[in-house]
N, CA and C atoms as a LAMMPS dump frame, in Angstrom:
ITEM: TIMESTEP
0
ITEM: NUMBER OF ATOMS
666
ITEM: BOX BOUNDS ff ff ff
-5.0000000000000000e+02 5.0000000000000000e+02
-5.0000000000000000e+02 5.0000000000000000e+02
-5.0000000000000000e+02 5.0000000000000000e+02
ITEM: ATOMS id mol type element x y z
1 1 1 N 90.748 -157.826 323.919
2 1 2 C 91.857 -157.329 324.723
3 1 3 C 91.951 -158.137 326.013
4 2 1 N 93.089 -158.698 326.313
5 2 2 C 93.206 -159.521 327.515
6 2 3 C 93.115 -158.683 328.782
7 3 1 N 92.633 -159.298 329.843
8 3 2 C 92.569 -158.619 331.136
9 3 3 C 93.957 -158.63 331.77
10 4 1 N 94.331 -157.496 332.333
11 4 2 C 95.648 -157.383 332.96
12 4 3 C 95.567 -157.352 334.48
13 5 1 N 94.35 -157.236 335.016
14 5 2 C 94.142 -157.273 336.462
15 5 3 C 92.86 -158.037 336.754
16 6 1 N 92.948 -158.961 337.692
17 6 2 C 91.797 -159.787 338.052
18 6 3 C 91.535 -159.646 339.544
19 7 1 N 90.315 -159.255 339.886
20 7 2 C 89.892 -159.162 341.277
21 7 3 C 89.051 -160.39 341.607
22 8 1 N 89.342 -161.025 342.725
23 8 2 C 88.614 -162.223 343.127
24 8 3 C 87.846 -161.994 344.425
25 9 1 N 86.643 -162.545 344.467
26 9 2 C 85.918 -162.727 345.712
27 9 3 C 86.584 -163.905 346.426
28 10 1 N 86.244 -164.13 347.696
29 10 2 C 86.836 -165.257 348.43
30 10 3 C 85.84 -166.404 348.601
31 11 1 N 84.845 -166.216 349.457
32 11 2 C 83.885 -167.289 349.745
33 11 3 C 83.058 -167.63 348.514
34 12 1 N 83.069 -168.896 348.13
35 12 2 C 82.3 -169.332 346.976
36 12 3 C 82.995 -169.113 345.652
37 13 1 N 84.205 -168.554 345.699
38 13 2 C 84.966 -168.298 344.479
39 13 3 C 86.354 -168.915 344.563
40 14 1 N 87.07 -168.607 345.626
41 14 2 C 88.384 -169.202 345.881
42 14 3 C 88.255 -170.416 346.798
43 15 1 N 87.432 -170.284 347.831
44 15 2 C 87.271 -171.387 348.78
45 15 3 C 85.808 -171.75 348.985
46 16 1 N 85.586 -173.005 349.326
47 16 2 C 84.279 -173.516 349.715
48 16 3 C 84.21 -173.398 351.231
49 17 1 N 83.614 -172.328 351.705
50 17 2 C 83.601 -172.007 353.135
51 17 3 C 82.243 -172.238 353.772
52 18 1 N 81.382 -172.942 353.078
53 18 2 C 79.998 -173.097 353.527
54 18 3 C 79.886 -173.657 354.939
55 19 1 N 80.6 -174.71 355.223
56 19 2 C 80.47 -175.382 356.513
57 19 3 C 80.759 -174.431 357.669
58 20 1 N 81.875 -173.731 357.601
59 20 2 C 82.249 -172.834 358.69
60 20 3 C 81.287 -171.677 358.843
61 21 1 N 80.869 -171.084 357.734
62 21 2 C 79.97 -169.934 357.787
63 21 3 C 78.614 -170.33 358.371
64 22 1 N 78.073 -171.452 357.935
65 22 2 C 76.761 -171.874 358.427
66 22 3 C 76.802 -172.225 359.91
67 23 1 N 77.841 -172.902 360.343
68 23 2 C 77.943 -173.266 361.761
69 23 3 C 78.117 -172.038 362.643
70 24 1 N 78.889 -171.081 362.165
71 24 2 C 79.088 -169.854 362.945
72 24 3 C 77.808 -169.022 362.979
73 25 1 N 77.048 -169.046 361.9
74 25 2 C 75.778 -168.326 361.872
75 25 3 C 74.796 -168.948 362.847
76 26 1 N 74.72 -170.273 362.856
77 26 2 C 73.836 -170.954 363.806
78 26 3 C 74.255 -170.661 365.244
79 27 1 N 75.543 -170.617 365.481
80 27 2 C 76.078 -170.306 366.809
81 27 3 C 75.646 -168.908 367.244
82 28 1 N 75.748 -167.945 366.328
83 28 2 C 75.367 -166.563 366.635
84 28 3 C 73.865 -166.439 366.85
85 29 1 N 73.08 -167.093 366.001
86 29 2 C 71.627 -167.029 366.147
87 29 3 C 71.186 -167.657 367.469
88 30 1 N 71.809 -168.774 367.842
89 30 2 C 71.493 -169.427 369.119
90 30 3 C 71.735 -168.473 370.284
91 31 1 N 72.833 -167.727 370.205
92 31 2 C 73.154 -166.766 371.262
93 31 3 C 72.114 -165.654 371.337
94 32 1 N 71.415 -165.433 370.222
95 32 2 C 70.362 -164.412 370.167
96 32 3 C 68.981 -164.993 370.453
97 33 1 N 68.935 -166.278 370.813
98 33 2 C 67.669 -166.919 371.137
99 33 3 C 66.911 -167.442 369.94
100 34 1 N 67.626 -167.623 368.814
101 34 2 C 66.992 -168.107 367.588
102 34 3 C 67.602 -169.44 367.188
103 35 1 N 66.774 -170.454 367.007
104 35 2 C 67.253 -171.745 366.556
105 35 3 C 66.923 -171.886 365.068
106 36 1 N 67.925 -172.162 364.264
107 36 2 C 67.715 -172.316 362.831
108 36 3 C 68.359 -173.614 362.35
109 37 1 N 67.598 -174.702 362.338
110 37 2 C 68.146 -175.99 361.906
111 37 3 C 68.262 -176.146 360.392
112 38 1 N 67.555 -175.291 359.647
113 38 2 C 67.535 -175.404 358.186
114 38 3 C 68.741 -174.68 357.591
115 39 1 N 69.767 -175.443 357.251
116 39 2 C 70.995 -174.845 356.738
117 39 3 C 70.783 -174.145 355.395
118 40 1 N 69.772 -174.572 354.629
119 40 2 C 69.517 -173.946 353.339
120 40 3 C 69.152 -172.466 353.491
121 41 1 N 68.467 -172.137 354.573
122 41 2 C 68.101 -170.746 354.816
123 41 3 C 69.323 -169.891 355.136
124 42 1 N 70.373 -170.53 355.61
125 42 2 C 71.563 -169.793 356.031
126 42 3 C 72.54 -169.55 354.886
127 43 1 N 72.293 -170.178 353.743
128 43 2 C 73.182 -169.951 352.599
129 43 3 C 73.185 -168.483 352.183
130 44 1 N 72.131 -167.762 352.528
131 44 2 C 72.053 -166.345 352.189
132 44 3 C 73.136 -165.526 352.877
133 45 1 N 73.722 -166.079 353.935
134 45 2 C 74.765 -165.361 354.674
135 45 3 C 76.108 -165.377 353.95
136 46 1 N 76.222 -166.212 352.944
137 46 2 C 77.489 -166.301 352.216
138 46 3 C 77.497 -165.242 351.117
139 47 1 N 78.306 -164.233 351.299
140 47 2 C 78.406 -163.163 350.308
141 47 3 C 78.28 -161.776 350.899
142 48 1 N 77.085 -161.415 351.395
143 48 2 C 76.914 -160.053 351.901
144 48 3 C 77.567 -159.85 353.27
145 49 1 N 77.736 -158.594 353.688
146 49 2 C 78.277 -158.322 355.029
147 49 3 C 77.39 -158.92 356.114
148 50 1 N 77.989 -159.335 357.202
149 50 2 C 77.246 -159.971 358.292
150 50 3 C 76.149 -159.065 358.845
151 51 1 N 76.49 -157.809 359.097
152 51 2 C 75.514 -156.904 359.699
153 51 3 C 74.274 -156.775 358.818
154 52 1 N 74.478 -156.727 357.517
155 52 2 C 73.354 -156.672 356.579
156 52 3 C 72.515 -157.94 356.691
157 53 1 N 73.181 -159.096 356.74
158 53 2 C 72.471 -160.376 356.736
159 53 3 C 71.613 -160.57 357.981
160 54 1 N 72.165 -160.275 359.151
161 54 2 C 71.389 -160.449 360.385
162 54 3 C 70.179 -159.509 360.404
163 55 1 N 70.361 -158.322 359.882
164 55 2 C 69.258 -157.359 359.849
165 55 3 C 68.222 -157.73 358.792
166 56 1 N 68.681 -158.084 357.604
167 56 2 C 67.768 -158.35 356.491
168 56 3 C 67.036 -159.675 356.626
169 57 1 N 67.734 -160.702 357.097
170 57 2 C 67.152 -162.045 357.097
171 57 3 C 66.463 -162.426 358.404
172 58 1 N 66.814 -161.744 359.49
173 58 2 C 66.195 -162.081 360.778
174 58 3 C 65.617 -160.864 361.49
175 59 1 N 65.525 -159.753 360.772
176 59 2 C 64.863 -158.575 361.307
177 59 3 C 65.52 -157.964 362.524
178 60 1 N 66.794 -158.205 362.714
179 60 2 C 67.482 -157.667 363.892
180 60 3 C 67.745 -156.175 363.745
181 61 1 N 67.775 -155.504 364.877
182 61 2 C 68.155 -154.097 364.939
183 61 3 C 69.283 -153.96 365.963
184 62 1 N 69.921 -152.81 365.962
185 62 2 C 70.948 -152.569 366.964
186 62 3 C 70.311 -152.465 368.347
187 63 1 N 70.983 -152.95 369.421
188 63 2 C 72.354 -153.492 369.426
189 63 3 C 72.437 -154.994 369.134
190 64 1 N 71.301 -155.616 368.797
191 64 2 C 71.31 -157.054 368.568
192 64 3 C 72.178 -157.429 367.376
193 65 1 N 72.183 -156.597 366.331
194 65 2 C 73.013 -156.894 365.161
195 65 3 C 74.48 -156.978 365.566
196 66 1 N 74.948 -156.008 366.308
197 66 2 C 76.349 -156 366.734
198 66 3 C 76.666 -157.185 367.632
199 67 1 N 75.71 -157.561 368.476
200 67 2 C 75.905 -158.72 369.343
201 67 3 C 76.014 -159.994 368.515
202 68 1 N 75.153 -160.138 367.508
203 68 2 C 75.187 -161.321 366.651
204 68 3 C 76.503 -161.412 365.884
205 69 1 N 76.968 -160.281 365.363
206 69 2 C 78.246 -160.257 364.646
207 69 3 C 79.379 -160.656 365.592
208 70 1 N 79.339 -160.155 366.812
209 70 2 C 80.364 -160.481 367.812
210 70 3 C 80.384 -161.983 368.103
211 71 1 N 79.207 -162.59 368.28
212 71 2 C 79.136 -164.019 368.575
213 71 3 C 79.592 -164.852 367.373
214 72 1 N 79.223 -164.415 366.168
215 72 2 C 79.675 -165.107 364.956
216 72 3 C 81.201 -165.143 364.931
217 73 1 N 81.809 -164.001 365.128
218 73 2 C 83.273 -163.911 365.062
219 73 3 C 83.942 -164.654 366.215
220 74 1 N 83.235 -164.79 367.307
221 74 2 C 83.763 -165.528 368.452
222 74 3 C 84.107 -166.964 368.048
223 75 1 N 83.218 -167.578 367.289
224 75 2 C 83.472 -168.949 366.825
225 75 3 C 84.337 -168.966 365.577
226 76 1 N 84.087 -168.008 364.669
227 76 2 C 84.81 -168.012 363.401
228 76 3 C 86.305 -167.826 363.61
229 77 1 N 86.671 -166.966 364.544
230 77 2 C 88.09 -166.643 364.751
231 77 3 C 88.889 -167.817 365.298
232 78 1 N 88.214 -168.771 365.923
233 78 2 C 88.918 -169.908 366.511
234 78 3 C 88.751 -171.205 365.72
235 79 1 N 87.562 -171.429 365.194
236 79 2 C 87.259 -172.701 364.528
237 79 3 C 86.764 -172.512 363.094
238 80 1 N 85.833 -171.595 362.929
239 80 2 C 85.11 -171.474 361.668
240 80 3 C 85.961 -171.235 360.441
241 81 1 N 87.018 -170.429 360.58
242 81 2 C 87.814 -170.098 359.394
243 81 3 C 88.551 -171.311 358.847
244 82 1 N 88.768 -172.319 359.674
245 82 2 C 89.449 -173.535 359.222
246 82 3 C 88.491 -174.534 358.575
247 83 1 N 87.188 -174.349 358.803
248 83 2 C 86.185 -175.236 358.206
249 83 3 C 85.967 -174.782 356.761
250 84 1 N 86.937 -175.057 355.937
251 84 2 C 87.09 -174.397 354.655
252 84 3 C 87.968 -175.259 353.762
253 85 1 N 87.814 -175.132 352.455
254 85 2 C 88.72 -175.811 351.54
255 85 3 C 88.851 -175.008 350.254
256 86 1 N 89.996 -175.119 349.618
257 86 2 C 90.223 -174.427 348.353
258 86 3 C 89.587 -175.255 347.233
259 87 1 N 88.863 -174.583 346.35
260 87 2 C 88.265 -175.287 345.218
261 87 3 C 89.36 -175.898 344.344
262 88 1 N 89.076 -177.074 343.839
263 88 2 C 90.029 -177.746 342.952
264 88 3 C 90.357 -176.842 341.758
265 89 1 N 91.638 -176.73 341.462
266 89 2 C 92.074 -175.966 340.301
267 89 3 C 92.419 -174.518 340.565
268 90 1 N 92.092 -174.004 341.747
269 90 2 C 92.364 -172.588 342.04
270 90 3 C 93.854 -172.263 342.008
271 91 1 N 94.725 -173.032 342.676
272 91 2 C 96.155 -172.694 342.604
273 91 3 C 96.686 -172.673 341.17
274 92 1 N 96.247 -173.633 340.364
275 92 2 C 96.676 -173.692 338.965
276 92 3 C 96.198 -172.468 338.197
277 93 1 N 94.958 -172.054 338.442
278 93 2 C 94.396 -170.877 337.787
279 93 3 C 95.178 -169.626 338.166
280 94 1 N 95.438 -169.453 339.45
281 94 2 C 96.17 -168.275 339.906
282 94 3 C 97.587 -168.243 339.343
283 95 1 N 98.218 -169.409 339.301
284 95 2 C 99.572 -169.493 338.752
285 95 3 C 99.58 -169.125 337.269
286 96 1 N 98.58 -169.588 336.536
287 96 2 C 98.493 -169.286 335.107
288 96 3 C 98.328 -167.786 334.875
289 97 1 N 97.532 -167.143 335.73
290 97 2 C 97.334 -165.701 335.601
291 97 3 C 98.623 -164.93 335.9
292 98 1 N 99.358 -165.393 336.897
293 98 2 C 100.629 -164.733 337.22
294 98 3 C 101.623 -164.894 336.08
295 99 1 N 101.661 -166.082 335.491
296 99 2 C 102.575 -166.323 334.372
297 99 3 C 102.196 -165.467 333.166
298 100 1 N 100.915 -165.131 333.063
299 100 2 C 100.437 -164.278 331.976
300 100 3 C 100.753 -162.81 332.247
301 101 1 N 101.202 -162.527 333.474
302 101 2 C 101.558 -161.153 333.823
303 101 3 C 100.441 -160.356 334.457
304 102 1 N 99.368 -161.028 334.875
305 102 2 C 98.242 -160.333 335.484
306 102 3 C 98.547 -159.889 336.909
307 103 1 N 97.983 -158.758 337.277
308 103 2 C 97.917 -158.389 338.681
309 103 3 C 96.706 -159.11 339.269
310 104 1 N 96.848 -159.605 340.484
311 104 2 C 95.756 -160.338 341.123
312 104 3 C 95.46 -159.714 342.479
313 105 1 N 94.187 -159.435 342.712
314 105 2 C 93.78 -158.86 343.992
315 105 3 C 92.569 -159.6 344.529
316 106 1 N 92.356 -159.481 345.823
317 106 2 C 91.146 -160.015 346.443
318 106 3 C 90.316 -158.848 346.934
319 107 1 N 89.017 -158.913 346.671
320 107 2 C 88.066 -157.932 347.185
321 107 3 C 86.922 -158.716 347.809
322 108 1 N 86.911 -158.805 349.127
323 108 2 C 85.948 -159.648 349.831
324 108 3 C 85.288 -158.875 350.97
325 109 1 N 84.029 -159.206 351.227
326 109 2 C 83.318 -158.604 352.348
327 109 3 C 83.746 -159.215 353.68
328 110 1 N 84.487 -160.298 353.625
329 110 2 C 85.012 -160.894 354.851
330 110 3 C 86.017 -159.931 355.471
331 111 1 N 86.067 -159.834 356.809
332 111 2 C 87.07 -158.965 357.421
333 111 3 C 88.471 -159.281 356.901
334 112 1 N 89.218 -158.246 356.604
335 112 2 C 90.517 -158.413 355.967
336 112 3 C 91.478 -159.33 356.739
337 113 1 N 91.546 -159.232 358.081
338 113 2 C 92.461 -160.136 358.805
339 113 3 C 92.143 -161.608 358.577
340 114 1 N 90.847 -161.953 358.505
341 114 2 C 90.453 -163.338 358.264
342 114 3 C 90.821 -163.772 356.847
343 115 1 N 90.593 -162.877 355.889
344 115 2 C 90.917 -163.202 354.493
345 115 3 C 92.406 -163.504 354.35
346 116 1 N 93.239 -162.674 354.949
347 116 2 C 94.684 -162.882 354.87
348 116 3 C 95.094 -164.159 355.593
349 117 1 N 94.44 -164.437 356.713
350 117 2 C 94.728 -165.641 357.481
351 117 3 C 94.414 -166.895 356.657
352 118 1 N 93.293 -166.868 355.957
353 118 2 C 92.889 -168.01 355.141
354 118 3 C 93.851 -168.215 353.975
355 119 1 N 94.227 -167.138 353.301
356 119 2 C 95.17 -167.251 352.187
357 119 3 C 96.512 -167.783 352.664
358 120 1 N 96.962 -167.331 353.819
359 120 2 C 98.216 -167.843 354.386
360 120 3 C 98.106 -169.334 354.685
361 121 1 N 96.985 -169.714 355.299
362 121 2 C 96.765 -171.1 355.726
363 121 3 C 96.828 -172.061 354.55
364 122 1 N 96.286 -171.632 353.414
365 122 2 C 96.246 -172.496 352.236
366 122 3 C 97.397 -172.235 351.258
367 123 1 N 98.333 -171.381 351.65
368 123 2 C 99.502 -171.139 350.815
369 123 3 C 99.224 -170.356 349.55
370 124 1 N 98.175 -169.538 349.561
371 124 2 C 97.8 -168.785 348.369
372 124 3 C 98.284 -167.336 348.381
373 125 1 N 98.781 -166.87 349.498
374 125 2 C 99.194 -165.475 349.624
375 125 3 C 100.16 -165.01 348.531
376 126 1 N 101.158 -165.816 348.148
377 126 2 C 102.111 -165.345 347.13
378 126 3 C 101.484 -164.994 345.785
379 127 1 N 100.299 -165.502 345.507
380 127 2 C 99.655 -165.21 344.228
381 127 3 C 99.014 -163.818 344.198
382 128 1 N 98.75 -163.24 345.371
383 128 2 C 97.985 -161.999 345.439
384 128 3 C 98.869 -160.782 345.66
385 129 1 N 98.672 -159.793 344.795
386 129 2 C 99.391 -158.526 344.936
387 129 3 C 98.751 -157.65 346.006
388 130 1 N 97.442 -157.775 346.15
389 130 2 C 96.673 -156.942 347.079
390 130 3 C 95.544 -157.782 347.665
391 131 1 N 95.29 -157.608 348.959
392 131 2 C 94.145 -158.261 349.611
393 131 3 C 93.345 -157.183 350.337
394 132 1 N 92.104 -157.007 349.93
395 132 2 C 91.235 -155.998 350.536
396 132 3 C 89.984 -156.681 351.076
397 133 1 N 89.687 -156.435 352.342
398 133 2 C 88.472 -156.951 352.955
399 133 3 C 87.84 -155.858 353.791
400 134 1 N 86.728 -156.165 354.414
401 134 2 C 86.077 -155.178 355.269
402 134 3 C 86.874 -155.023 356.551
403 135 1 N 86.629 -153.935 357.264
404 135 2 C 87.3 -153.719 358.545
405 135 3 C 86.545 -154.458 359.635
406 136 1 N 87.21 -154.757 360.713
407 136 2 C 86.567 -155.446 361.831
408 136 3 C 85.542 -154.532 362.51
409 137 1 N 85.789 -153.219 362.462
410 137 2 C 84.914 -152.272 363.141
411 137 3 C 83.7 -151.916 362.295
412 138 1 N 83.894 -151.857 360.969
413 138 2 C 82.804 -151.446 360.078
414 138 3 C 82.686 -152.482 358.96
415 139 1 N 81.814 -153.455 359.165
416 139 2 C 81.704 -154.569 358.22
417 139 3 C 80.636 -154.33 357.162
418 140 1 N 80.231 -153.057 356.988
419 140 2 C 79.148 -152.789 356.029
420 140 3 C 79.632 -152.052 354.786
421 141 1 N 80.938 -152.112 354.499
422 141 2 C 81.408 -151.534 353.248
423 141 3 C 80.752 -152.257 352.078
424 142 1 N 80.424 -151.516 351.035
425 142 2 C 79.838 -152.151 349.868
426 142 3 C 80.929 -152.867 349.086
427 143 1 N 80.512 -153.811 348.245
428 143 2 C 81.489 -154.532 347.432
429 143 3 C 82.183 -153.578 346.468
430 144 1 N 81.434 -152.592 345.966
431 144 2 C 82.036 -151.612 345.058
432 144 3 C 83.157 -150.841 345.751
433 145 1 N 82.936 -150.471 346.999
434 145 2 C 83.965 -149.737 347.752
435 145 3 C 85.216 -150.59 347.936
436 146 1 N 85.022 -151.869 348.204
437 146 2 C 86.161 -152.778 348.377
438 146 3 C 86.917 -152.952 347.06
439 147 1 N 86.186 -153.057 345.962
440 147 2 C 86.823 -153.183 344.649
441 147 3 C 87.605 -151.916 344.299
442 148 1 N 87.017 -150.773 344.585
443 148 2 C 87.7 -149.514 344.302
444 148 3 C 88.999 -149.424 345.095
445 149 1 N 88.954 -149.863 346.344
446 149 2 C 90.154 -149.846 347.17
447 149 3 C 91.222 -150.784 346.613
448 150 1 N 90.795 -151.951 346.156
449 150 2 C 91.746 -152.913 345.582
450 150 3 C 92.395 -152.332 344.327
451 151 1 N 91.596 -151.695 343.474
452 151 2 C 92.153 -151.117 342.255
453 151 3 C 93.086 -149.949 342.564
454 152 1 N 92.741 -149.169 343.574
455 152 2 C 93.611 -148.062 343.986
456 152 3 C 94.958 -148.602 344.455
457 153 1 N 94.927 -149.676 345.255
458 153 2 C 96.179 -150.257 345.74
459 153 3 C 96.999 -150.871 344.608
460 154 1 N 96.327 -151.345 343.578
461 154 2 C 97.038 -151.891 342.419
462 154 3 C 97.58 -150.788 341.508
463 155 1 N 97.121 -149.562 341.727
464 155 2 C 97.578 -148.454 340.905
465 155 3 C 96.89 -148.372 339.56
466 156 1 N 95.642 -148.859 339.489
467 156 2 C 94.897 -148.877 338.23
468 156 3 C 94.218 -147.532 338.005
469 157 1 N 94.453 -146.947 336.861
470 157 2 C 93.856 -145.664 336.521
471 157 3 C 92.474 -145.869 335.919
472 158 1 N 91.738 -144.772 335.777
473 158 2 C 90.402 -144.833 335.192
474 158 3 C 90.462 -145.395 333.777
475 159 1 N 91.49 -145.009 333.056
476 159 2 C 91.622 -145.443 331.662
477 159 3 C 91.943 -146.928 331.537
478 160 1 N 92.452 -147.514 332.602
479 160 2 C 92.845 -148.926 332.568
480 160 3 C 91.737 -149.867 333.015
481 161 1 N 90.596 -149.33 333.428
482 161 2 C 89.529 -150.165 333.963
483 161 3 C 88.972 -151.158 332.952
484 162 1 N 89.067 -150.835 331.662
485 162 2 C 88.528 -151.737 330.65
486 162 3 C 89.299 -153.053 330.593
487 163 1 N 90.443 -153.109 331.257
488 163 2 C 91.241 -154.337 331.275
489 163 3 C 91.242 -154.99 332.658
490 164 1 N 90.236 -154.625 333.466
491 164 2 C 90.08 -155.186 334.817
492 164 3 C 88.797 -156.003 334.868
493 165 1 N 88.83 -157.125 335.55
494 165 2 C 87.641 -157.975 335.683
495 165 3 C 87.492 -158.45 337.121
496 166 1 N 86.248 -158.504 337.577
497 166 2 C 85.921 -159.025 338.894
498 166 3 C 85.355 -160.428 338.74
499 167 1 N 85.833 -161.357 339.547
500 167 2 C 85.355 -162.738 339.529
501 167 3 C 84.663 -163.034 340.85
502 168 1 N 83.402 -163.443 340.79
503 168 2 C 82.672 -163.735 342.013
504 168 3 C 81.485 -164.642 341.767
505 169 1 N 80.84 -165.035 342.864
506 169 2 C 79.754 -166.019 342.75
507 169 3 C 78.38 -165.472 343.117
508 170 1 N 78.292 -164.193 343.521
509 170 2 C 76.998 -163.655 343.96
510 170 3 C 76.675 -162.338 343.27
511 171 1 N 75.423 -161.94 343.395
512 171 2 C 74.962 -160.697 342.771
513 171 3 C 75.713 -159.489 343.313
514 172 1 N 76.189 -159.565 344.55
515 172 2 C 76.918 -158.45 345.142
516 172 3 C 78.208 -158.172 344.368
517 173 1 N 78.823 -159.233 343.855
518 173 2 C 80.026 -159.079 343.045
519 173 3 C 79.688 -158.446 341.7
520 174 1 N 78.578 -158.896 341.116
521 174 2 C 78.146 -158.354 339.829
522 174 3 C 77.753 -156.889 339.961
523 175 1 N 77.003 -156.567 341.007
524 175 2 C 76.582 -155.182 341.237
525 175 3 C 77.785 -154.285 341.488
526 176 1 N 78.749 -154.786 342.256
527 176 2 C 79.944 -154.003 342.543
528 176 3 C 80.755 -153.729 341.293
529 177 1 N 80.889 -154.746 340.451
530 177 2 C 81.63 -154.581 339.202
531 177 3 C 80.96 -153.537 338.317
532 178 1 N 79.636 -153.591 338.225
533 178 2 C 78.904 -152.623 337.403
534 178 3 C 79.081 -151.208 337.938
535 179 1 N 79.032 -151.068 339.258
536 179 2 C 79.189 -149.747 339.871
537 179 3 C 80.59 -149.182 339.641
538 180 1 N 81.568 -150.075 339.541
539 180 2 C 82.955 -149.654 339.337
540 180 3 C 83.306 -149.488 337.862
541 181 1 N 82.414 -149.926 336.988
542 181 2 C 82.678 -149.817 335.562
543 181 3 C 83.679 -150.828 335.049
544 182 1 N 83.69 -152.026 335.653
545 182 2 C 84.592 -153.076 335.189
546 182 3 C 83.794 -154.313 334.805
547 183 1 N 84.438 -155.232 334.098
548 183 2 C 83.774 -156.459 333.65
549 183 3 C 83.541 -157.402 334.825
550 184 1 N 82.596 -158.312 334.637
551 184 2 C 82.277 -159.296 335.671
552 184 3 C 82.23 -160.698 335.083
553 185 1 N 82.889 -161.636 335.761
554 185 2 C 82.806 -163.059 335.416
555 185 3 C 82.208 -163.788 336.605
556 186 1 N 81.106 -164.467 336.389
557 186 2 C 80.452 -165.193 337.468
558 186 3 C 80.849 -166.656 337.487
559 187 1 N 80.929 -167.217 338.681
560 187 2 C 81.238 -168.647 338.812
561 187 3 C 80.012 -169.358 339.368
562 188 1 N 79.52 -170.315 338.608
563 188 2 C 78.304 -171.027 338.998
564 188 3 C 78.568 -172.102 340.054
565 189 1 N 79.831 -172.413 340.316
566 189 2 C 80.117 -173.447 341.316
567 189 3 C 80.023 -172.896 342.74
568 190 1 N 79.737 -171.602 342.878
569 190 2 C 79.641 -170.98 344.2
570 190 3 C 78.263 -171.102 344.809
571 191 1 N 77.795 -170.024 345.453
572 191 2 C 76.6 -170.109 346.282
573 191 3 C 75.393 -169.318 345.767
574 192 1 N 75.462 -168.828 344.552
575 192 2 C 74.326 -168.063 344.029
576 192 3 C 73.122 -168.973 343.79
577 193 1 N 71.919 -168.509 344.141
578 193 2 C 70.712 -169.27 343.798
579 193 3 C 70.605 -169.406 342.279
580 194 1 N 69.937 -170.422 341.836
581 194 2 C 69.774 -170.653 340.4
582 194 3 C 69.186 -169.425 339.713
583 195 1 N 69.856 -168.992 338.664
584 195 2 C 69.374 -167.863 337.887
585 195 3 C 69.844 -166.498 338.347
586 196 1 N 70.469 -166.418 339.526
587 196 2 C 70.875 -165.104 340.047
588 196 3 C 71.914 -164.42 339.161
589 197 1 N 72.975 -165.123 338.832
590 197 2 C 74.059 -164.517 338.062
591 197 3 C 73.627 -164.148 336.656
592 198 1 N 72.738 -164.942 336.092
593 198 2 C 72.261 -164.685 334.733
594 198 3 C 71.515 -163.356 334.632
595 199 1 N 71.051 -162.84 335.751
596 199 2 C 70.255 -161.614 335.76
597 199 3 C 71.095 -160.348 335.718
598 200 1 N 72.417 -160.512 335.775
599 200 2 C 73.302 -159.344 335.826
600 200 3 C 74.265 -159.346 334.64
601 201 1 N 74.743 -158.165 334.237
602 201 2 C 75.704 -158.093 333.131
603 201 3 C 76.949 -158.915 333.439
604 202 1 N 77.393 -159.695 332.458
605 202 2 C 78.568 -160.534 332.668
606 202 3 C 79.232 -160.815 331.324
607 203 1 N 80.511 -161.11 331.384
608 203 2 C 81.233 -161.489 330.166
609 203 3 C 81.495 -162.987 330.146
610 204 1 N 81.256 -163.633 331.279
611 204 2 C 81.479 -165.077 331.37
612 204 3 C 80.727 -165.629 332.561
613 205 1 N 80.17 -166.83 332.404
614 205 2 C 79.618 -167.595 333.52
615 205 3 C 80.287 -168.959 333.465
616 206 1 N 81.123 -169.246 334.441
617 206 2 C 81.921 -170.476 334.432
618 206 3 C 81.353 -171.498 335.4
619 207 1 N 81.183 -172.713 334.917
620 207 2 C 80.673 -173.792 335.761
621 207 3 C 81.766 -174.437 336.598
622 208 1 N 83.018 -174.286 336.165
623 208 2 C 84.141 -174.895 336.874
624 208 3 C 85.314 -173.917 336.901
625 209 1 N 86.273 -174.189 337.774
626 209 2 C 87.485 -173.377 337.824
627 209 3 C 88.268 -173.527 336.522
628 210 1 N 88.254 -174.717 335.964
629 210 2 C 88.943 -174.952 334.692
630 210 3 C 88.38 -174.065 333.593
631 211 1 N 87.06 -173.937 333.55
632 211 2 C 86.421 -173.083 332.549
633 211 3 C 86.759 -171.616 332.798
634 212 1 N 86.809 -171.236 334.057
635 212 2 C 87.172 -169.858 334.4
636 212 3 C 88.593 -169.555 333.944
637 213 1 N 89.506 -170.475 334.235
638 213 2 C 90.897 -170.282 333.822
639 213 3 C 91.011 -170.159 332.307
640 214 1 N 90.29 -171.007 331.594
641 214 2 C 90.341 -170.971 330.129
642 214 3 C 89.89 -169.613 329.604
643 215 1 N 88.849 -169.064 330.211
644 215 2 C 88.367 -167.752 329.778
645 215 3 C 89.372 -166.65 330.086
646 216 1 N 89.901 -166.651 331.301
647 216 2 C 90.786 -165.565 331.726
648 216 3 C 92.14 -165.58 331.047
649 217 1 N 92.565 -166.739 330.618
650 217 2 C 93.923 -166.836 330.056
651 217 3 C 93.959 -166.87 328.541
652 218 1 N 92.813 -166.817 327.879
653 218 2 C 92.833 -166.737 326.428
654 218 3 C 92.986 -165.284 326.016
655 219 1 N 93.756 -165.038 324.99
656 219 2 C 94.059 -163.659 324.605
657 219 3 C 92.83 -162.892 324.146
658 220 1 N 91.833 -163.635 323.599
659 220 2 C 90.633 -162.959 323.12
660 220 3 C 89.565 -162.801 324.202
661 221 1 N 89.693 -163.594 325.303
662 221 2 C 88.685 -163.608 326.349
663 221 3 C 87.285 -163.83 325.764
664 222 1 N 87.153 -164.832 324.923
665 222 2 C 85.874 -165.112 324.275
666 222 3 C 84.906 -165.726 325.294
């Protein structure tokens, strides 16, 4: 049965945002008195909510977590969001899904205003029926909560969930899809550590956007 609604993650799925995220993280850590020259350690910040990452990876507690998030956004809102690029093939994939009659939504842990700003900047907004991100005030919504909100805005009923799929590059996307009772397609071209996506239930693991498009647009979804 073909999927009639596709939910997409943003960072590591639609866009390669590594440069901006890592630089903004280093900027925030510096403001907190922490120097982190090893960019590989900062890749963990791509995917989960910021407040979770600062607390989990650097042992921060309040009010330091809120201060770090504030400093991150200080740079991201002016420079960081532009240090970004759309993965090759994404516009073609989105267009193919629209021509197939799919509803398309975004469910991202990135604050919603930034997500919309990025889609506008790259001319991708017309492809999306719904864009759901975290709030600026409360950035700790779970991925499942964001997906549920996206499906609610799309008007998807419980009975229609079997025709909904979440596309993402991290375990948070896979966990959210499982919690929502929908299928999950992982993209290996994103930021997941080797073997992470394989550890979670999935109907597809795509190495390229072209492979992802082929899976999503075939009537059998093999």
